[in-house]
N, C-alpha and C positions, 0 to 999 in steps of 0.2 A: 444564477444559472443552474440548470439541472443537467446532470451527466448520466442519468439512468440508462439512456439508450446507447451509450458508448461502452462497448465491451472492454473488459480488462483482459489483457493478453499476458499469459505467462510465457515469456521468452526464455525457455529453459537453457538454451545454448549460451546465453550471456548472463543468466541469473538475474533477470529483471522482470518485475511486474510492470506493464506498460499501459498507458492511457494516451491515445492520440486525440488531441483537442485542437480544433481550428488548424490542423496541419502540423501541430507541434507535439513532440513526444515528451511526456512526463514519465518518470519511472521511479521505482523503488528497487534498489540493489539489494539482493538477498543471497544467503547461503542456506542450504538445507542439509541437515544431517538426520536421517531417520524421519521421525514425525515432527521434528523441531525445525522451524523456519526462523532464521536470524535476519531480521530486517535491519540493514546496515545504514542505508542512506536514501533519503527521498530528494528528488530533484525535479523542479518545475522550471521550464524556460521563462525568461524575463517577460516574454510576450503574454504569458498566462498568469503572471503574479497577480494576486488580489482577486482572482475569479473563483476561488474555492476548489481549484483543481487538486491541490495537495490533500485537502480533506476528502475529496471524492475518491482519489486513488487509494488512500489508506482504508477508507470504509470498504471499498470494493475488494481490496486485498484481504481484509478481515473476513468478509463474507466468503470469499474463495477458500480461505484456510478453514473456516468453520465447516463448510460443506464437505471438506475432505478429511476432517478429523485431525487437522494439523495443530501443533502448539506453537505459540509465539514467544520469541526471545527478542525484545525490542532494544536494539542497539542504537537506532536512529533517534536523534534528539526530537525531531518533529513527531515521530510515532509516540514517543514518551509523553509529549505535551498533549497529543490527541487522546491518549489513554486517560490523562488527568481530567480532561473535559468530558470524556465519555467512559466513565468507570464500568459501565455495563459490559464493555469488551474485555475487561480483566479476566473473564472466564476463559479466554484463549491462552493466558499466560502459562508457560511451561513450569 
């Protein structure tokens, strides 16, 4: 399934990058200090498990960060695994 047409939302009030798929909200919890973004936790609802939503939200978050010149501090286990599978994104590491 492709999620290209679903926009990533930066919900700054609660420090979440959000993706709403099929009426369900997936998110990455983050903290930002200066130009460093600490990705803390990725959560995908059970209804969306196995549909590639976690991968989509991480990739969209990386694109968002790169477009704004932000640096990545990966604290989330899933984000760390994603980086191992996609080392081209290591360019964002703080």
